[in-house]
LUMNU-232574 format. One record per residue (C-alpha): residue in three letters; x, y, z. Coordinates in steps of 0.05 Angstrom, whole numbers, plus 5000, padded with zeros to 4 digits. Layout:
<rs>
ALAXYZ;...
</rs>
This chain:
<rs>
MET771074584513;ASN771475144463;LEU777575044420;LYS779275634378;LYS782975464314;MET788875894296;GLY792775884231;PHE791375734159;THR788475114127;LEU792474714077;ILE787974954020;GLU789175684038;LEU796675574038;LEU796675213971;ILE792575783940;VAL797476303965;ILE803475903940;GLY800075823872;ILE798776563866;LEU805976723885;GLY808476223833;VAL804376553778;LEU806877243798;ALA814077003799;VAL813476713728;ALA810277363704;VAL815877783733;ILE821377343704;ALA817977363636;ALA817378123639;ILE824678223659;ASN827277753605;PRO834377643631;GLY836977403564;GLU834878043529;ALA837878453586;GLN844578103577;ARG844378223501;LYS842878963513;GLY848579013563;ARG853478713513;ASP850979183459;ILE851979783505;LYS859179553517;ARG860179473442;MET857780183429;GLN862380463483;ASP868180063454;LEU866580313385;LYS867181033409;THR873780873444;LEU876580533382;GLN874481113338;ALA877781623385;VAL884181213389;ILE884681113313;ASP883081853301;GLN888782053347;TYR893481563313;ILE891781843244;ASN892082573267;ASP899082443294;GLY901182203225;GLY900381463235;ALA900781043171;PRO894980603150;VAL896279903174;CYS889979483167;THR889179543092;ALA886178843094;VAL880878703145;CYS883578653216;ASN878978343269;SER879078213343;SER878977453337;ALA885777393370;GLY882877733431;THR889178113448;THR887778753487;LEU894978963501;CYS896379653471;SER903079423443;ALA900778773409;ASN893378863397;TRP888678603343;THR889079253302;GLY896379133285;ILE897779853306;TYR902180053364;LEU897080463404;CYS900380523473;ASP900781283464;TYR893181323461;ALA890380753505;ASN892680243556;THR888379693528;ILE884679593462;PRO877579323470;VAL875078673441;ASP867878443433;PRO864578183498;ASN863277523463;ASN869577563422;ASN869677063364;GLN863476683388;VAL858076553337;ARG851876943359;GLY844977093333;VAL845577823314;VAL840878353289;ASN839878343214;ASP835678923189;THR832378643127;ASP828279243105;ALA832279853124;ASP827080143172;CYS827279653231;SER820179423219;THR822678723201;VAL828578533243;GLU831377833243;ALA836077573296;LYS837876963255;SER844477183224;ASN849276743262;ILE856077073253;ALA862277133296;ALA861877713344;LEU868078103326;TYR870478823321;ARG873078953251;LEU877679503224;ARG879979673154;MET884080263130;ASP885380493059;ALA891980763033;GLY889581483042;GLY888181393116;ALA880581323113;TYR878180773159;GLU871980393180;ILE870680013245;ASP864479593255;VAL861079183309;VAL854978733313;GLN848678843356;GLU845178253390;SER838878593417;GLN833278723367;THR831679373404;ASN838379643380;CYS836679603306;ARG836680363301;ASN844080363317;ILE845179973252;LEU840080373213;ASN842581073233;ASP850080973227;GLY850681213154;GLY853880563132;ASN851980043081;SER851179433126;GLY844579173153;ARG848278743203;ARG853479193235;VAL854279883266;GLU859580243225;VAL863780853242;GLY869881163211;THR872381683163;ASP870781313098;PRO865381753066;ILE860481193052;LEU862980693103;ASP863780133053;LEU870979903065;LEU868579283102;GLY862679123058;THR856278853087;
</rs>
């Protein structure tokens, strides 16, 4: 009787399963889902920053009076145009006013310690908030945090004085909110 074996041995199957396991771990490590989520939130923050800047510019161009002469922030989380965190009635310019994706949660955020992104620490645990301040002359500054270390250049190239936040606005040296 000539029995012909068909199939794989247990050893062969275990070797293949081991190789697939190593490859799966390598792929997951390369993808880094935590960093991808941080980058996604940072992209949303930058889009929201542009939206907020456009809305505030329109408000000021239409003769709107400065309201947030102290620091206003998005900790309340209200996005309604009529009762939003800026304290300004903005329904003529937007239906909703954005808030940070992790609004008012303490996060590890980028802190550029040497002003050239060669030494970036993600150890500054601060509340993730959007902040706005206006002066009596109508100049304003809005700022947001960045979580992903790869977004350090956003902080470095914004023209502001903070090593922790991206700053935009009409204040010439973007120092209304401090660092």
